[in-house]
N, C-alpha and C positions, 0 to 999 in steps of 0.2 A: 504493499499499499504505500502510494503515492503522499508528499501531504498536504494537507487541509486547511482550506478555510471556510469561514461564514462570505459567503459571498451574493450580492444581489444578482437577481434573475437573469437581467441583462450583463451583468458580468460573467455570469456564467456559461451565457451563450456566448459571448464576443472570443473567450479564452479558447471554446471547441471549435468557432469560426477559423480564428488561428492555428490550432492545431491539425486541422481538417489540411489547412495547405492551401486555404483560401488565399489566393494572388492578386486580385481585385474587390477594397471595401468601398462602397459609396454608399448615400446617407444622407437626406435633409431631416431634421431633426423636431421632433415630433414627441408629444407624450402620450402615451410612456414609453416610446421606442428611444430617446433622445442620448440614452448613455451607452447604448451597445456599441458604433462608432469609436466613439472616444476611447473606449477600455480595450475594443479590435487594435485602437493604433498604441495603446500603455502595453499590451502583451507583447506586440510584433516588436515595439521596441525591444522590451525587457529580454526574448528570443532572438532576438535579431533574426526575427523573419522577415523576407524581402514585400511582404504585402503591400500595395501601394492601397493610401487609407485615404479618401478625399471630401469633402462635403462637396456634395451639389448642388446649384442654385435653386432648383427646386426637385418636386418627389420624381419626375418626366428625365429630367437630368441625369441626374442619380439611376434610377433605372434601367436608361437606355445604354451610357455608359457598361454600366456592370452587366448585359446582357452582350455585349456586341465585344467584350472580351470574352464571353464565353463562346463567341462565337469564332472566335482565335483559337479556342483549346484552354482559355484560363480557368479556372476554378473561382468563382464569383458572386456579389452577395451583393442585395440591396436592401438597406433598411428602414421602415418609415413606419409611420401612425398608420392608422388606417380611414381618416380623412386624405394623407397624403396619398394613398393609394387609387381614390378618385382622379389625381391630378397624374397619377404614372399608370391611368386607365387605357390608354392611347396602344402604348408599346407593350402592354400586359399580354393587352385581347390579342395586338396583331404575334405578339414572340410565344404565346400558348401553342400553335399550329407549328411553330421551326421545330429542326430536327436538332437540337443543341449539340456541339464540339464539348465543348466543359460546365462542367455541372453550375448550374444556376441557383443560385437560395433568395428568394424573396421572404425576408421578414418584414411582416406586416399586425405589428401589434395595435389589437383593438383595447377600446377602452371602456368595459359596461358599465350602466351608471345613469351619465357619463362622470368623470372628475374633474376632464378637465379640455374638452373635446363641442363642438358643437352638433356632433353626431353620436350616437351611440351603433351603429352599424355594425354588421357583421363579415367581414371580410372570410371566412367561409365562403359566404352567399359568392363574393366575386369567386373563389377560387371553383368554385361549383359553375358561377356562369362563364368562366374560360374556360372551365372544364380542365383544369390545374391539381395536382395532389396537393392536399392540405396536409398537416399535421397540428395535434393541440395537444401541447401539453401540460398535465397538470400541476409541477410545481419546475424549478429551477434548475433540479439536476437531470430531471425529463425532457427539460426543452436543449440543456446541452448534447445529452445522448439523442437527440433526434438530430441534432448540426450535422453531424457524421453521416448518418443514416440517407437522411436529405440527400447530400452528393451523392451516394449510392447511385439511390432510387436516381436520382436525375441524368447520374451519368451513363447508368443500366440502359436506361429507357427514350434517354436527348430531350427531356423536359425540364421547364422553368416546377422546383417544387416550395409551395412555401409552404412557412412558419410561422405560425399565429398564437404567440403569449399573449394575453390577454394582462392589467394592471396588477393585480395578483400575482403572477407569474414573473411579471418584468422588475417588479418593486418590493417583491418579500427577498426574507436572505434563506438562505438554505448552506449547511457545510458540503462542496465537493471540493472534489482533488484538483487540486491547483495544475492548470497544464505546464509542464518541461521539457514540451519536445513540440516537433512541427512535421509534417507531411510535407518534402518535398515537390512542389508544383512541377508537373508537365514541362517540357517547353514550349514553349507557344509559334503557334505559325498558321495563319491564315489563308483556307485555300478558297483559291476564287469559285466561285458556281451562285453565280445570280440567281437560277432558280432556288436553289435555297435557301437565299439571303433576303431572297425578296417575296412579299408577299400578294405577288400578281393575281389575279381573279382565279386563271388558268391553274395557276399554283396553291391555292386555295381548296377549289376544287377535288384535288387528288392529298394536296394533304389532313384536310378534315375527316374523311374517312378512315386515313392512317390512322388519327391520330385517336379519335374513336376507339380504332383496333387496342393504341396503345392503353388505351383508359382502364378497358376491360381485362386487358392484361395484369396491370397494376393494383385493381380491384380484387383479382385472382389472388395476389399475392398477399394484400393485404388481407384477407381470408386465414391465407396458409402461413404466412412466416413471419409476419409481425405481431406476433404473440404477444412479444417484452410491451405494447403499445395498446393491445386489445385485446386485454383478459379478464375474465370473470373471477371473483370472491364469492364464492360461495355460500351459502347461507348452512346451516347445522342442521340435517331436516328436512322440513318439508318449511319452503319460503314461505314465508304472510304475504311478501311482496317482492319483484323484480323491478332494480331500475336500471338502467340504460345512461350512463354518465356521463359527459365529456367534461376535459378539459379542467378548469378549478372547480368546478362541482362534483366532480369524483373525488376529488381529496377532501373538502367541507363534509362530504355525504359520510366518508370513510373514518372523520374525525369524530362524527357524530353520532357515528354507529356504533363505535372504540367508546366513548364519552355514556352512553347510554348505557352498554354491555348487552348492544344487541345483536344474536349471531340469526336470526330468523328473517333475515332480508338481505336475497341475493343482489350481488352490483355487477353489472357488465359495463366494464371500463373500455370507451373508443379514441384511442386515441387516433386516427386515424377516418375524421368527419366528412373525405372527402378524396377518391372515392367510396362511399361510405361501402364497409366488408356487412352487406347485405344479408346472408344466409346466415352468418354469426349470429347478426341481430334480430334478424328473425325468427331463428333457433331461439334462442335465450327467449323474447316474448311466450313462445308457444308452450314452452314451460311452467308457464307459471300463469295461476288462476289470475292475479293480477298485477300490471306494469306500468312503470311512471317512466318518461321522458326527461333529464335533467340535463340542458344545455344553454350556455350566452351567447349570441341572444336571441339569431333566430333559430326560425325550428329546421335547422338543416339535418339533421338524422332521423327526423319525422319525414320529410320533405321525401328524403329519398324511399321510403317505406312502403311497398304496396298497400297495405294494407295496416291504419292505423288503428282500426278501431279498439282494439286491446289495450290498447297502449295511454294513459293518459297523457299529456303534455301540453302545448300550447296549443295545440289545434280545437280542442276543447275546453280549453278558459283555465285547466286544472293550474296550470304554470302561468304566472301573469309576462303579456306578451311584451314588457317592456320592465328595464331595470335590471341592476345587479344580482345574482341568485345568492344573496349575503344568506352566512351561517341560518339567520333566524325566519327568512323568507323559505330555505331547503326545510327546515325542522317544524316549520307549521305543514307545508303540501304534505312530506312525508308523513305525518303523524297524523294528518286527518287521513290521508289512503288507508294507513290502519287502522281508523275506527278509534285516534284519539282525539283527545285534544289537549293543543299545546299548552303548556304553562305562561302566561302572562308574565316579562320580565319585572322585576325590583325594581325602580327606579326611585324608589324615596333618599336612598342615600345620595345618588346622583343629584338630585332634587335640591335635597336639603345642602348639598355644600355648594352648589350655584349659590342660589339663594343666601348663605354664611359669606361666600367671595365677594358678591354682590360682581357677578359678570355679567357681562352685555352681548349679548352675539352683536356680533357686529358683519357688515357686508363686506365682500371681497374688499380691499381699496388698493389703490398706488401705494407703492411706497412714500413714506417721508421722504422728501427731498427728490421724488421722482421729478426729472424735467416732463414728462408728458403732461405733470400736472398742470405746471407755468402754461406750455403751450396751449392745452387747452382751455385753458383760462382766457390767453392772449386772442384764441381762435374765435371764441364766444362774444368775450366784449366787443371784438373789433368788426361782427355784423351779427348784430344777437338775433336775427330772422333768420339768417341762411337755412339751409339745407345740409346738415353736417354727417355724411358717411362717415362710415369707417369698417376699420379691418379684424381680421382673427389678430388676436395676440395680448400684453399687457395692455395697450390703448382702446379695447374693450372696455374698460374701465373705466375711461372718458363718460361710460353711463350716468355716474355716482353725481359728475359735472353739470348733467343736462345738455353735453355735447357730442354727445353720442345718438345717432336717430336712425343708422343701419347697420347691420353687422351682417355680412351675409358669409362670407368666403376670402380664402386669400386671394388678393388682389380685388378684391368686391370693391375697394373704394371706388377704384377708379372706374371700373366698368357702370358700375353702379349710377357713379356720379352723371357720367353717358346718357344713362335712361332719365335722369331727373331733368337733365339739360336739354334733351329729345323731346322730351314728352310735354316742355314747358313748351318748346319752340314749337310742337304742332298746335296749339292753340293761343301763336301770337304772344307769348310771353316769357317775362328774363326775369329767374330768381337770381338771389345767390346761391352759389353750392361750394359752400369748402368743405372739402374731406383730409382725412385724415389717414396715413398707415405708417409702418415702422420700416426701419433701413432694411432688414432682413426683407420684407415681403415687400420692400420695394423691388430689389432682385429677383426677387422668388415670382412673383406673377401682376409685379405692377404694370412693367414696360410693356409688356403688348396692350394692354389697357390702353398705358400711356402713348403710343405709336398710333394705335387708332383713333382715340382725342384727337392729336395734331393732324390726324389724316382729314376728320369728317371736321374740323373745324368746332371743339363744344366746349362752351366754355363754362369754365371752373378754375379752384383752386386745389392744387394739390400739396397739401403738408406730409411732408416726408417728417415720420417721426426719428432725428437719429441718434440715439444713446450709445453708440460705440459698440456693439455688438444683440446677439438675436437671443433679447433677456428672458422671456413665460418658460424656453425650453432649456434652462442651465448655463445660458452666455456663449453659446458657441459661434465662433466666426462666419461672416459672410462674404461675397467680395467685394463688397464696400472695403473693408479689413484687411485682407489679404491672407490670414493665419492661416493654419495648415493643420492636420489632428495628432500626425508624429512628429518630434524632434528632429529639429535641423533641416524641415520642410516648409519651404518659402512659397508663398502664393505672390502674385501682384494685385496690389489693392485696386479696386474701380471707385474713382471718386464718383458718388453721388450726381454732384452737377454735373459731369461731362458725361454720366449717362443720359439725363435727361434731355441736356442740349442735343445729344445723339441721336435724340427720337424726335428733335426736330423741337422742341418749346424754347420759345424768344424770350421768356421772362425768366429767371431761373435767381434766385439771392437765400443768401443764409444766413441764419440768423440766431444768438445765444438763447436756446429756450430758457434761461432764468429772467433775460431784459424783455419783461413780457409790456413792456411799453413800447419799446423797437419792433416787439413781434406784429403785434396790433396795428401800430402804421403798416408794416410790412403786409399786413393780410388785408389790408384798406388797397392798398398798391396794388398788391397781386391782381386782386377782384377787378380793379377797375382796368387795368388792363388783359384781362380775361376777357372781360366785357365788349370793351373798345374795339377787339382785332378777333371776337369769336376764336378763341385758342386756348389751351387750358394755359395756367403758369404754375409755377413749383415752387414754393417754399419748403426750405432746409431749416426747422430747428435741431440745433445741434449742442449737445452736454450729455457727457459720459454717466450713462446710471449710475446708480447710488450702489450698485453690489460691486460696481469694479474699485470699490476705493479708492478713488483719484482724490487725490487731498486737493482742498479747497477751503475757503473761508469762510471760518465761522461767524456767525451773523445772531447772536443769540436774541431773540423777540420776546414780546408780554403782551400780555392784553389788559389795555387802560380799561376797569371796568366802568368809570363814572361815565366812558363814553359805551360802552355797547351797549345798542339800546334791543337787543337781542332780534334784530332781524332773522337772523342765520344764513345771510346772503353767505359768508365764511365758510359755513355747514354744507351748503346745498348747491353752493358753485365751487368752490375752490377744494370740498371733500379733504380735506388731509387730517390724518390717523393724531398727529399733534396740536390738533382742534379739537376741544368737546364742548358739546353744548348741555348747560344745568336748566332742566325741564323746570325746577321750582324757584330757580332765582332769574328765569329767562334772560342768559348771560355766558353767554364763550369764555372758556377759558383754556389754558395751555395744558398740554398733557405730559409732563416732561419724561415719564417714559419714553413716548417713542418722536418725539421732535428731537429732530438734528440739528440742527441752530444751520438752516441753509437761507432765511432770511427772506426766501420770494414771498412769504406772508405781509411781509413789512413791506413789500414794494407794491401797495395802494389796492389789495386785494379788498379791502373793510374799505364802502361806501362813507365810513363816517371817523376813521382816523382812530380805529380805537385798538387797531394791531400795528406795534411801532417797535423798529431795533431797540433792542437794551439800554441804557444808557448805563457805561463804567460803573462799576461797581452798585447798580442796578440789581434787585433781585424780581427773578419773575415771578 
C-alpha cells in the first residue's frame, strides 16, 4: 500500500488523470469543477509529467482543443460544469460520432440543488442525447478509479467517455492513495483522413449506424464486465424493498441503512447510467415485490427501462422531480416505501442557539470592499432609469443594489442588451441600456455578442467589471491576465480595451472602480456616444478583487448618527455587509466585523452625509 491522503474529490480525480497518462488537459472554471484543472497542474508539476494543462477562454474552446489532441493520438480531457457543457454542446454532439484515436475524457461536474448554478440540469441526459458512455461515481475514490477505466473504454471503442461527478463527490473528502507515478503517453501523430475527421453529411450517415453498434457493444460490456461499478448489495433473507441507486444517492442510502441497522433492503448500484445495463436492472426489479429508483437529478435510469410500472421513482411522483436527494429526503422516501413514518428532526437546540447568538440570516452579498459594489453604485447613479442587464458571476449579486434587471447566461449581458435595443427600436423608442459583466466572462462569451452589436449598430453601454481574476470560481486566470496553471508556464495577456477596439468599438474607456464619481460621469459620456452614433460603448471598471489581498490605502469610516435620517439608501443601494440597519433606532451603523476600511462608502454614498471618513484619533 502506498501513501494515503485525505483528498478533495476533484483532487482525487485530477491525480488519476495525470496517473493515466493524460497528455492534454483543458478546462474553463465553474463550480463544482473548478479545482480539477489546478490540481492536474499541481500533480503534473510534482511528478514531472509532461501534461499540457491550459484554461480555455470558454468550455467550447477547451473541449475542441482537447478532442483535437485525441485526433492526433494523445490522451486528453476537458473539464467543465454542467452549464459549461451547454457552451461545448456543438463540438460534443459532433465529436460523439467520431472514431477517435487517443482516449478522450469529458469531466462534467453537476450541481444538484443547485448550490452555485443557474440550472440543476443533469449531464447524464446530455450523454444519452449524444449517445456517449457516462460513468456516475458515488464517492471520490470511485471517481478516481473510473478515470483509468474511462480512458481504457474510450480507446477500445474510439469514443468520448463522460465522467459525471456531482457537488457531493467533487467537494467531499475521502482518504485515497497518493499517485506516485504516471503512464507514458503514446507518440502523437495526426493521420490525415478528411472523411474520418470531418462530419460531412455523407460521413455522418455512415458514422451514426456504426456509433449505434458500438454503444450496443458498450452496453453489453457494462452488463458483464463492469461489476465493480454495477453491483448488488443484497438483503439478508427476503428483501422488503429493492432500490436501484446511482451516484451519491447510493452512498447516502447505504449510510442510512447501516445507521438504521437494516438488512432487509437490497440495493443495486448503477455506476454506468448510459448506456444502461438494462438486463441487470430489469432482473433486479423483477426479483423484488417493491422497487424504487433513486438518481439525481433527472430520470435517466428510469427512461431507459421498457417497463417502469413496478419501480417507483420520478415518473410517478414518489421521488421529487427537483432538488438534491439529501439524506433526509432519501430517508423519507425509503421509509414511506417500507410503510414506516420517518421521525421529525429535533431542531429545538439549534433554534435556541440561533436565538441566543442573535444570528440574523443574510442574503448572499458581494464581499466588503468589492469593487463591483462601487461600479454598480456608479452605474445606477449615472442613469437611474436605465435597463441593466447583467451576467453570471459575482456581479449577479448586484441584484441587492437594485442594479441588475436580468441575468440569463454567460455573455447574456451583451446579447440581452441587443435584444432590448431592438425591441425599443421596433416601436420607435430609445431607452438607455447599461449592461455589466466580468472580465473573464467578457472573454468567455462577451466578444461574439459585442461583435454582433457593433455590426448591427446597437446602442448600449457595456461595463466590463475587471477585478483581475475569475473571482466566483476561486481566482483562476483568464486571457486578460495571461496566467497559466503550471509552474513556469506563461501565456500572453490580452488587454480588454484592445479586444473591444478589435471588435470595432469606437468608445472605450477605463476608470478606477473605486472612483464612483468618475465612473458615473464616464457612464453618462458612454451612453451619449452610444445613443448619438448608434453603437455600443465599452467602459472598463478596474480594481483588484479583495481576495487578491493587494495592498491598498486604509480609510476608516464612521456613521454620524445625528445626520442619519433612517432612509436606508445606503442599505438598499450600496448593500455592504459593513453597514447594518437597526430597525428599532431606525439608524445605520458600522459593523466592524466586516468593514475592511476601503473608504468607498464615505465617497458620497449617503445623500445626507452621514457616512464619513473617520478623523484621526476618532473612534468608530
